[in-house]
C-alpha positions as CSV (number, residue, x, y, z in Angstrom):
1,M,-16.9,4.6,25.8
2,T,-17.4,7.6,23.6
3,A,-13.9,8.8,24.3
4,H,-12.6,5.5,23.2
5,W,-14.5,5.7,20.0
6,F,-12.9,9.0,19.2
7,F,-9.5,7.5,19.9
8,L,-10.2,4.4,17.8
9,V,-11.2,6.4,14.8
10,L,-8.1,8.6,15.1
11,L,-6.1,5.4,15.1
12,A,-8.0,4.1,12.0
13,G,-6.0,6.5,9.8
14,T,-2.7,5.7,11.5
15,P,-0.5,2.9,10.1
16,W,1.1,1.9,13.4
17,V,2.2,-1.6,12.6
18,N,2.4,-4.4,10.0
19,G,4.0,-2.4,7.3
20,Q,3.9,-5.2,4.7
21,S,0.2,-5.7,4.9
22,G,-0.9,-2.1,4.6
23,H,-3.4,-2.4,7.4
24,S,-3.8,-0.1,10.3
25,L,-3.6,-1.1,14.0
26,A,-7.3,-0.4,14.3
27,E,-8.1,-3.1,11.8
28,L,-5.6,-5.6,13.2
29,E,-6.0,-5.2,17.0
30,L,-8.4,-2.7,18.2
31,Y,-11.8,-4.0,17.1
32,P,-11.8,-6.8,19.7
33,I,-11.1,-4.2,22.4
34,I,-14.4,-2.4,21.6
35,G,-16.5,-5.3,22.7
36,R,-14.7,-5.4,26.1
37,L,-15.2,-1.6,26.5
38,L,-19.0,-1.9,26.1
39,D,-19.2,-3.1,29.7
40,N,-17.8,0.3,30.8
41,L,-20.2,2.4,28.7
42,P,-21.9,4.1,31.7
43,E,-18.6,4.9,33.4
44,Y,-17.2,6.6,30.3
45,L,-20.3,8.6,29.5
46,T,-20.3,9.8,33.1
47,M,-16.7,10.8,32.7
48,M,-17.5,12.8,29.6
49,T,-20.0,14.9,31.4
50,S,-17.7,15.6,34.3
51,D,-15.2,18.5,34.7
52,E,-12.4,16.0,34.8
53,L,-11.6,16.2,31.0
54,D,-13.2,19.5,30.2
55,V,-14.8,18.5,26.9
56,P,-16.6,21.5,25.5
57,F,-20.2,21.3,24.3
58,W,-20.7,17.9,25.9
59,E,-23.9,17.8,28.0
60,P,-25.7,15.0,29.9
61,E,-28.4,14.9,27.2
62,D,-25.6,14.2,24.6
63,A,-24.7,11.1,26.5
64,I,-28.3,9.9,26.6
65,Q,-28.7,10.5,22.8
66,L,-25.5,8.7,22.0
67,Q,-26.4,5.7,24.1
68,E,-29.7,5.5,22.2
69,D,-28.0,5.8,18.8
70,L,-25.4,3.1,19.7
71,E,-28.2,0.7,20.7
72,E,-29.2,0.7,17.0
73,V,-25.9,-0.8,15.9
74,L,-25.4,-3.3,18.7
75,P,-24.1,-6.0,19.1
76,L,-20.7,-5.2,17.8
77,N,-20.1,-8.7,16.5
78,E,-18.9,-7.5,13.0
79,D,-16.7,-4.8,11.6
80,C,-19.6,-3.0,10.0
81,N,-21.4,-2.3,13.3
82,T,-18.1,-1.5,15.0
83,C,-17.3,1.0,12.3
84,R,-20.8,2.6,12.4
85,A,-20.7,2.9,16.2
86,G,-17.3,4.5,16.0
87,I,-18.4,7.1,13.5
88,L,-21.6,7.7,15.4
89,A,-19.6,8.5,18.6
90,L,-17.1,10.6,16.7
91,Q,-19.8,12.7,15.1
92,A,-21.5,13.2,18.4
93,L,-18.3,14.4,20.0
94,V,-17.0,16.5,17.2
95,K,-19.7,19.1,17.0
96,P,-19.5,22.2,14.9
97,G,-17.0,24.6,16.5
98,N,-15.1,21.9,18.3
99,S,-11.4,21.7,17.5
100,Y,-8.8,19.1,18.2
101,E,-7.3,21.2,20.9
102,D,-10.7,21.1,22.7
103,L,-10.4,17.3,22.7
104,K,-6.7,16.8,23.2
105,N,-6.7,16.2,26.9
106,L,-9.3,13.5,26.4
107,T,-7.5,11.7,23.6
108,M,-4.2,11.9,25.4
109,Q,-5.7,10.2,28.5
110,L,-7.3,7.5,26.5
111,C,-4.2,6.9,24.4
112,Y,-2.3,6.1,27.6
113,E,-5.0,3.4,28.3
114,V,-5.2,1.9,24.8
115,V,-1.7,2.1,23.4
116,P,0.2,-0.3,25.8
117,P,2.2,-2.5,25.3
118,Y,3.7,0.3,23.2
119,D,5.2,3.2,25.1
120,P,2.6,6.0,25.4
121,D,5.2,8.5,26.5
122,L,7.0,8.2,23.2
123,L,4.0,7.5,21.0
124,C,0.8,9.3,22.0
125,E,1.3,13.1,21.7
126,G,3.2,13.0,18.4
127,A,0.8,10.6,16.7
128,L,-2.4,12.3,18.0
129,D,-1.1,15.8,17.1
130,N,-0.3,14.7,13.6
131,Y,-3.6,13.0,12.9
132,G,-6.2,14.5,15.3
133,P,-6.7,17.9,13.7
134,H,-7.4,16.2,10.3
135,V,-9.9,13.7,11.7
136,V,-11.8,16.5,13.5
137,Y,-11.8,18.6,10.4
138,I,-13.1,15.8,8.2
139,M,-15.9,15.0,10.6
140,N,-16.9,18.6,10.8
141,V,-17.0,18.9,7.0
142,T,-18.6,15.7,5.8
143,S,-22.3,15.3,5.5
144,K,-22.1,11.5,5.1
145,T,-23.9,9.2,7.5
146,P,-21.9,6.6,9.5
147,L,-23.2,3.8,7.1
148,E,-22.1,5.8,4.0
149,I,-18.6,6.3,5.5
150,C,-18.3,2.7,6.5
151,L,-19.4,1.5,3.1
152,Q,-16.8,3.6,1.4
153,I,-14.0,2.3,3.5
154,N,-15.0,-1.3,3.1
155,Q,-16.0,-1.9,6.7
156,C,-19.6,-2.4,5.5
157,Y,-21.0,-3.9,2.3
158,P,-24.2,-3.3,0.4
159,G,-25.1,-6.9,0.7
160,D,-24.1,-10.2,-0.8
161,T,-24.8,-10.2,-4.5
162,N,-26.1,-13.1,-6.6
163,E,-24.3,-11.6,-9.6
164,T,-21.4,-14.0,-10.2
165,A,-20.7,-13.3,-13.9
166,S,-18.0,-10.7,-13.1
167,V,-16.2,-12.9,-10.6
168,V,-13.2,-14.8,-11.9
169,F,-13.0,-18.2,-10.3
170,P,-10.0,-20.5,-10.2
171,S,-10.1,-23.1,-13.0
172,E,-8.7,-26.5,-13.5
173,P,-5.7,-26.4,-15.8
174,N,-5.4,-28.7,-18.8
175,L,-1.9,-30.0,-17.8
176,S,-1.6,-32.0,-21.1
177,D,-1.5,-28.6,-22.9
178,H,1.3,-27.2,-20.7
179,I,4.6,-26.9,-22.5
180,T,7.7,-27.4,-20.4
181,N,10.1,-24.5,-20.8
182,S,12.9,-25.4,-18.5
183,A,15.3,-25.8,-21.4
184,R,14.2,-22.7,-23.2
185,S,17.0,-20.5,-24.6
186,K,17.9,-17.2,-22.9
187,E,19.1,-15.7,-26.2
188,D,15.9,-13.7,-26.6
189,L,16.8,-11.8,-23.4
190,E,20.2,-10.6,-24.6
191,G,18.9,-7.7,-26.5
192,A,15.9,-7.0,-24.4
193,L,15.2,-3.8,-22.6
194,R,15.9,-4.0,-18.9
195,V,13.4,-2.4,-16.5
196,L,14.5,-2.3,-12.8
197,H,11.7,-2.1,-10.3
198,I,12.4,-1.0,-6.8
199,T,9.8,-0.1,-4.1
200,D,9.3,0.8,-0.5
201,I,12.8,1.7,0.6
202,H,11.7,3.1,4.0
203,V,15.2,4.2,5.0
204,D,15.8,5.2,8.7
205,E,18.3,7.9,9.3
206,F,18.3,7.0,13.0
207,Y,18.8,3.3,12.7
208,S,21.2,2.4,15.6
209,V,23.5,-0.6,15.6
210,G,23.0,-2.5,18.9
211,A,19.6,-1.1,19.7
212,A,16.7,-3.4,20.6
213,T,15.0,-5.3,17.7
214,D,12.0,-6.3,19.9
215,C,11.0,-3.1,21.7
216,D,8.0,-1.3,23.1
217,M,7.4,0.7,19.9
218,P,5.9,-0.1,16.5
219,L,9.3,0.3,14.9
220,C,12.5,-0.6,16.7
221,C,16.3,-0.4,16.2
222,R,16.5,3.2,17.5
223,R,18.3,4.7,20.5
224,N,16.1,4.9,23.6
225,Y,13.7,2.3,22.3
226,Y,14.3,-0.4,24.9
227,G,13.7,-4.2,24.7
228,E,15.4,-7.3,23.6
229,G,17.5,-8.2,20.6
230,Y,20.4,-6.6,18.8
231,A,20.2,-4.4,15.7
232,E,22.8,-5.6,13.2
233,R,24.9,-3.3,11.1
234,W,23.0,-3.9,7.8
235,G,19.5,-4.3,9.0
236,S,17.0,-6.3,11.1
237,Y,13.7,-7.8,10.3
238,Q,11.6,-5.6,12.7
239,C,13.1,-2.3,11.5
240,N,13.6,-0.1,8.5
241,I,17.0,-0.2,6.8
242,P,19.9,2.2,7.4
243,Y,21.3,4.4,4.7
244,R,24.4,2.2,4.4
245,T,22.3,-0.7,3.2
246,L,20.6,1.5,0.6
247,D,24.1,2.5,-0.6
248,V,25.3,-1.1,-0.9
249,Y,22.2,-2.3,-2.6
250,L,22.0,0.4,-5.3
251,E,25.7,0.2,-5.9
252,Q,25.4,-3.6,-6.7
253,L,22.3,-3.1,-8.7
254,T,24.2,-1.0,-11.2
255,A,25.7,-4.2,-12.5
256,L,22.3,-5.1,-13.9
257,E,22.7,-2.2,-16.4
258,P,19.0,-1.2,-16.4
259,D,17.7,0.8,-19.3
260,I,14.8,2.2,-17.3
261,I,14.2,2.4,-13.5
262,I,10.8,2.4,-11.8
263,Y,10.6,3.4,-8.2
264,T,7.0,3.0,-6.9
265,G,7.4,5.1,-3.7
266,D,7.5,5.0,0.1
267,S,10.9,6.3,1.2
268,P,10.4,7.7,4.7
269,P,10.5,5.4,7.8
270,H,7.4,4.0,9.6
271,T,7.5,6.6,12.4
272,V,4.2,8.3,12.1
273,W,4.5,9.8,15.6
274,L,7.6,11.7,14.6
275,E,6.7,13.0,11.2
276,T,7.0,16.5,10.0
277,Q,6.5,18.0,6.5
278,A,10.2,19.0,6.2
279,G,11.3,15.5,7.4
280,Q,9.2,13.7,4.9
281,L,10.3,15.9,2.0
282,N,13.9,15.6,3.0
283,V,13.9,11.8,2.8
284,S,12.1,11.9,-0.6
285,E,14.7,14.3,-1.9
286,Q,17.6,12.2,-0.6
287,T,16.1,9.1,-2.3
288,A,16.0,10.8,-5.7
289,D,19.6,11.9,-5.1
290,Y,20.6,8.2,-4.6
291,F,19.1,7.2,-7.9
292,R,20.9,10.2,-9.5
293,K,24.2,9.1,-7.9
294,Y,24.1,5.4,-8.9
295,F,22.3,5.5,-12.2
296,P,23.4,8.7,-14.0
297,G,21.8,9.0,-17.4
298,V,19.3,6.2,-16.8
299,P,15.7,7.4,-17.1
300,A,14.0,6.9,-13.7
301,F,10.3,7.3,-12.8
302,T,8.5,7.4,-9.5
303,S,5.1,7.2,-7.9
304,I,4.0,9.0,-4.7
305,G,3.6,6.4,-1.9
306,N,1.3,6.8,1.1
307,H,4.4,7.4,3.3
308,E,5.7,10.3,1.2
309,M,3.1,12.7,2.7
310,Y,2.8,14.3,6.1
311,P,1.1,12.8,7.9
312,T,1.3,9.4,6.3
313,N,-1.8,8.4,4.3
314,L,-3.6,11.8,4.4
315,Y,-3.6,12.9,0.8
316,Y,-6.0,15.7,0.0
317,I,-5.2,18.2,-2.7
318,D,-6.7,21.2,-0.8
319,R,-4.0,20.8,1.9
320,P,-1.0,23.1,1.3
321,E,1.3,20.3,2.5
322,I,0.0,18.1,-0.4
323,Q,0.4,20.8,-2.9
324,E,4.0,21.3,-1.8
325,L,4.6,17.5,-1.9
326,N,3.3,17.3,-5.5
327,T,5.4,20.2,-6.6
328,E,8.6,19.1,-4.8
329,M,8.3,15.5,-6.0
330,A,8.1,16.7,-9.5
331,R,11.2,18.9,-8.9
332,Y,13.2,16.0,-7.3
333,W,12.6,13.8,-10.3
334,E,12.5,16.3,-13.1
335,D,15.9,15.6,-14.5
336,L,15.8,11.9,-13.7
337,S,12.5,11.5,-15.6
338,G,13.0,14.1,-18.3
339,F,9.8,15.9,-17.3
340,T,8.6,18.7,-19.5
341,E,6.0,21.4,-18.5
342,E,3.2,18.9,-19.2
343,Q,4.5,16.4,-16.6
344,L,5.3,19.1,-14.1
345,D,1.7,20.5,-14.5
346,T,0.0,17.1,-14.0
347,M,2.2,16.2,-11.1
348,A,1.4,19.6,-9.4
349,A,-2.3,19.1,-10.2
350,A,-2.7,15.6,-8.6
351,G,0.5,13.6,-8.7
352,Y,0.2,11.8,-12.0
353,Y,1.9,12.0,-15.4
354,S,2.4,10.4,-18.8
355,I,5.7,10.6,-20.6
356,L,7.3,9.1,-23.8
357,V,10.5,7.3,-22.7
358,R,11.6,6.3,-26.2
359,P,9.9,5.9,-29.5
360,G,7.0,3.5,-29.1
361,L,7.3,3.2,-25.3
362,R,5.5,5.4,-22.7
363,V,5.4,5.4,-18.9
364,M,2.2,6.4,-17.2
365,N,2.0,7.0,-13.4
366,W,-1.3,6.6,-11.6
367,N,-1.7,8.4,-8.3
368,S,-3.2,5.6,-6.2
369,N,-3.5,7.7,-3.1
370,Y,-7.2,8.4,-4.0
371,A,-7.9,4.7,-3.4
372,P,-6.9,3.6,0.2
373,S,-9.4,3.6,3.0
374,D,-6.5,4.4,5.3
375,N,-6.6,7.9,3.8
376,F,-9.4,9.3,5.9
377,Y,-9.6,12.3,3.5
378,N,-11.0,9.9,0.9
379,I,-14.3,10.5,2.7
380,L,-14.1,13.9,1.2
381,N,-12.2,13.1,-2.0
382,D,-14.8,10.5,-3.1
383,E,-14.9,9.3,-6.7
384,D,-16.3,12.7,-7.8
385,A,-13.3,14.7,-6.6
386,P,-12.5,17.1,-9.6
387,E,-8.8,16.3,-9.8
388,Y,-9.5,12.5,-9.5
389,V,-12.0,12.8,-12.3
390,E,-9.5,14.8,-14.4
391,M,-6.8,12.1,-13.7
392,K,-9.2,9.3,-15.0
393,D,-10.1,11.3,-18.1
394,Y,-6.4,12.1,-18.7
395,F,-5.5,8.4,-18.5
396,I,-8.2,7.4,-21.0
397,S,-7.2,10.2,-23.4
398,E,-3.5,9.3,-23.1
399,L,-4.0,5.6,-23.6
400,T,-6.3,6.3,-26.6
401,K,-3.6,8.5,-28.2
402,A,-0.9,5.9,-27.3
403,R,-2.9,3.2,-29.1
404,E,-3.4,5.5,-32.2
405,N,0.4,6.2,-32.2
406,G,1.4,2.5,-31.9
407,E,2.9,2.9,-28.5
408,K,3.1,0.5,-25.6
409,V,2.7,1.6,-22.0
410,L,4.4,0.8,-18.7
411,M,1.9,1.7,-16.1
412,I,3.0,2.4,-12.5
413,G,1.5,3.3,-9.2
414,H,2.0,2.6,-5.5
415,H,-1.1,0.7,-4.1
416,P,-2.2,-2.6,-5.6
417,T,-6.0,-2.8,-6.0
418,G,-8.4,-5.3,-4.7
419,S,-7.7,-5.4,-1.0
420,R,-10.1,-4.3,1.8
421,G,-7.9,-1.3,2.2
422,T,-8.7,0.1,-1.3
423,T,-12.0,1.6,-2.5
424,D,-13.9,-0.5,-5.0
425,Y,-14.7,2.4,-7.3
426,D,-11.0,3.0,-7.9
427,S,-10.3,-0.8,-8.3
428,F,-13.2,-1.1,-10.8
429,F,-11.9,1.8,-12.8
430,I,-8.3,0.4,-12.9
431,N,-9.7,-3.1,-13.9
432,N,-11.8,-1.6,-16.7
433,L,-8.9,0.5,-17.9
434,M,-6.8,-2.7,-18.1
435,A,-9.5,-4.6,-19.9
436,E,-10.0,-1.8,-22.5
437,F,-6.3,-1.1,-23.1
438,G,-4.8,-4.5,-22.3
439,D,-3.4,-4.6,-25.9
440,I,-1.0,-1.7,-25.2
441,I,-0.4,-1.9,-21.4
442,I,2.7,-4.1,-20.9
443,F,2.2,-4.5,-17.1
444,Y,1.3,-2.6,-14.0
445,L,4.1,-2.1,-11.4
446,V,3.1,-1.3,-7.8
447,G,4.4,-1.7,-4.3
448,H,3.0,-1.0,-0.8
449,N,2.5,-4.6,0.5
450,H,6.2,-5.3,0.9
451,S,5.6,-8.8,-0.6
452,D,6.3,-10.3,-4.1
453,E,2.7,-10.7,-5.3
454,L,0.6,-10.9,-8.4
455,K,-2.8,-9.5,-9.6
456,L,-4.4,-10.5,-12.9
457,Y,-6.7,-8.0,-14.5
458,S,-9.4,-9.6,-16.8
459,D,-12.2,-8.5,-19.0
460,L,-15.2,-8.9,-16.7
461,D,-17.5,-9.8,-19.6
462,T,-15.4,-12.4,-21.4
463,L,-13.0,-13.2,-18.5
464,E,-10.1,-12.9,-20.9
465,P,-6.8,-12.1,-19.0
466,R,-5.6,-8.7,-20.0
467,V,-2.8,-7.3,-17.8
468,V,-0.6,-8.5,-14.9
469,A,0.2,-6.3,-11.9
470,Y,3.4,-7.0,-10.1
471,S,3.5,-5.9,-6.5
472,G,7.2,-5.6,-5.7
473,A,8.8,-6.9,-2.5
474,S,10.2,-4.0,-0.5
475,M,13.8,-2.9,-0.2
476,T,13.1,-2.4,3.5
477,T,13.3,-5.3,5.9
478,Y,10.1,-4.2,7.8
479,T,8.5,-6.5,8.6
480,D,10.2,-9.9,8.1
481,R,11.4,-9.2,4.6
482,N,14.7,-9.6,2.8
483,P,15.6,-6.4,0.8
484,S,14.4,-7.0,-2.7
485,A,14.4,-5.7,-6.3
486,K,13.3,-7.1,-9.7
487,L,14.6,-6.8,-13.2
488,F,12.0,-7.1,-16.1
489,F,13.0,-8.0,-19.6
490,I,10.9,-6.7,-22.4
491,D,11.4,-7.1,-26.2
492,S,13.2,-4.1,-27.5
493,E,11.0,-3.9,-30.6
494,T,7.6,-5.2,-29.7
495,F,7.9,-4.3,-26.0
496,E,6.2,-7.6,-25.0
497,P,7.2,-8.8,-21.5
498,L,9.6,-11.8,-21.7
499,D,10.8,-12.6,-18.2
500,A,11.7,-11.1,-14.8
501,S,14.5,-11.9,-12.4
502,A,14.2,-11.3,-8.6
503,F,17.1,-10.3,-6.4
504,F,17.6,-9.9,-2.7
505,I,20.0,-9.6,0.2
506,N,19.6,-12.4,2.7
507,I,19.9,-10.1,5.6
508,A,20.2,-12.9,8.2
509,E,23.6,-13.9,6.8
510,Y,25.2,-10.5,7.4
511,G,25.4,-9.7,11.1
512,G,28.9,-8.2,11.2
513,S,30.9,-5.8,9.2
514,E,31.0,-8.0,6.1
515,K,29.5,-6.2,3.1
516,P,26.2,-7.9,2.1
517,M,25.8,-9.2,-1.4
518,V,22.8,-8.9,-3.6
519,E,21.9,-12.4,-4.9
520,F,19.8,-13.6,-7.8
521,T,16.9,-15.6,-6.4
522,Y,14.7,-16.7,-9.3
523,S,13.3,-15.9,-12.8
524,Y,9.7,-16.4,-13.6
525,R,10.3,-18.5,-16.7
526,E,12.6,-20.9,-14.9
527,E,11.0,-21.0,-11.4
528,Y,7.4,-21.2,-12.6
529,D,8.0,-23.0,-15.9
530,M,6.4,-20.2,-18.0
531,E,6.6,-19.4,-21.7
532,D,6.8,-15.6,-21.2
533,L,5.1,-12.9,-19.0
534,S,2.0,-12.4,-21.1
535,A,-1.3,-12.2,-19.3
536,Q,-2.3,-15.6,-20.8
537,S,0.9,-17.2,-19.6
538,M,0.3,-15.8,-16.2
539,K,-3.3,-17.1,-16.2
540,D,-2.0,-20.6,-17.1
541,F,0.5,-20.4,-14.2
542,I,-2.1,-19.3,-11.7
543,D,-4.4,-22.2,-12.8
544,R,-1.5,-24.6,-12.2
545,L,-1.1,-23.4,-8.7
546,G,-4.3,-25.2,-7.7
547,S,-3.0,-28.6,-8.7
548,D,0.7,-28.4,-8.1
549,P,1.6,-28.1,-4.3
550,E,5.3,-27.7,-5.1
551,L,4.6,-24.8,-7.4
552,L,2.3,-23.2,-4.9
553,W,4.9,-23.5,-2.1
554,K,7.5,-21.8,-4.4
555,Y,5.2,-18.9,-5.1
556,R,4.4,-18.4,-1.4
557,Y,8.1,-18.7,-0.4
558,N,9.1,-16.1,-3.0
559,A,6.2,-13.9,-1.9
560,N,7.7,-13.6,1.6
561,T,11.2,-13.0,0.1
562,R,12.3,-16.4,1.3
563,F,12.3,-15.1,4.9
564,A,10.8,-18.3,6.2
565,D,9.2,-21.6,5.1
566,P,5.5,-20.6,4.3
567,G,4.3,-24.0,5.5
568,T,1.4,-25.9,4.1
569,C,-1.6,-24.3,2.3
570,D,-4.9,-26.1,2.7
571,E,-7.9,-25.8,0.5
572,D,-9.2,-22.7,2.2
573,C,-5.7,-21.1,2.0
574,L,-5.5,-21.9,-1.7
575,N,-8.9,-20.6,-2.5
576,R,-8.2,-17.3,-0.7
577,L,-4.9,-16.9,-2.5
578,L,-6.4,-17.7,-6.0
579,C,-9.5,-15.5,-5.5
580,Q,-7.2,-12.6,-4.4
581,I,-4.9,-12.9,-7.4
582,L,-7.7,-13.3,-10.0
583,N,-10.1,-10.6,-8.6
584,P,-8.3,-7.2,-8.3
585,V,-11.5,-5.7,-6.9
586,H,-12.4,-6.3,-3.3
587,E,-16.1,-6.8,-3.9
588,L,-15.3,-9.6,-6.5
589,D,-12.7,-11.1,-4.2
590,R,-15.3,-11.4,-1.4
591,A,-17.8,-12.9,-3.8
592,C,-15.2,-15.4,-5.1
593,R,-14.3,-16.6,-1.6
594,S,-17.9,-16.9,-0.5
595,L,-19.1,-18.9,-3.5
596,I,-16.1,-21.1,-4.3
């Protein structure tokens, strides 16, 4: 049992599957296993004290103590107890002086038990070697209790609150006040600035035509990954895209003639068991080269995604690999973005920057890797990490100066806020930042979820809508997504957001050698009958979702990049969706769902 706990916590930091959701396998599949393993607790504790696995420093009295500790968090009928039990067991096993190498035989044996139906021969050693040393180090260094850790990663909660003033609830729209805009002129877009948003490319150098699309690995379409299906030339829905698809896509997007390009990160493939520092950096450098090739002279700006680093998710500034990542990412994008010493310094310090793109318009990049609970190093980073505090202070200072100088700001990052996978302290800070500076922040562009989604930031005192966050659909097809991009139109003088057009490749239509075509799919103003893309217009649209089933269906269909009919959405489904959009902090989202 204890051994399984160690392996489960190792997996908690490892994004094996479900790339579009941002969840780890542990959250999606492994928690139910834990209950079944309880029946075998005596057997596994006995195994730990035997010579079979040669676990150092593990004595019979350790097993007895652990059993007693685990009794305090039973039954494991909720994620909080499951998380606490896992951390308890891990802390018991990883004693001071223990290294990952001391525990490798144990974790390898248990990986072979837990990983199927995935192929343990291909998966276990690489993934465990990439993540195991970090998990052991973190558990040796942290002084936090299991409850404190589980609270921080949103597996436990401090208790349901009766404070509802900060929660934004769906409201009934006054449909008589809604103006139909279907006949609105497009003349105001002709002279607008064009901002192209691309995210989550996840390109796979080893994509192999004809390989299995349904295989015994988390990611398919590679040689020697056996199963069913046929990987088509331009891409398949269970795989990352080949370089040829990236080539075709960017080549056709040049016709949009963007004035500014925003790329919100995640270039490497979802192969965490094969990652190396050199491999991750190589893909990131090649991605920058592609933007340089197809958009010469167009200012382009990026964020560091959770897949840029080695290993995926584990961002911690004290790691030499992360220092190298920050420095190299700044170098890759230096000429594309027009970085000066100031941006190079802040990128090297903690992966963020602020830069004036043209008179009156600034781009500010927030390093969101301090937010995800999938980053196990955030147990050590915490909200008081010096470089994280410096980034927050820098943003407040830069936004204050931008307001004084009459500038507007395009804010970018990688992770959207508000999900269970992001820390509440980071989400609250971002929401408060949007509330305070909503008069100058045009919108917030992010990625990560691989879906075309919205978040609305509001002033939590007045509930006034302030800023819209657009989570872009991915360019990768993984999983069940059509490669996507979005073009935003902003007024060239006031920098107010006017409209956005979505584009995609319907990958199912291109199975052979025929070159795929990028298609226009919808514009916000036409598809959703909106006046513009202001925060108030978006709030009106969100309110209408609750009373217009056809509009709701359109939003959900576009969210999954028109991969499939989203089906019906009952009242519970609707409430979950609206609470999620309106409350970009997980604590508030939970309260909304429980009280609505």
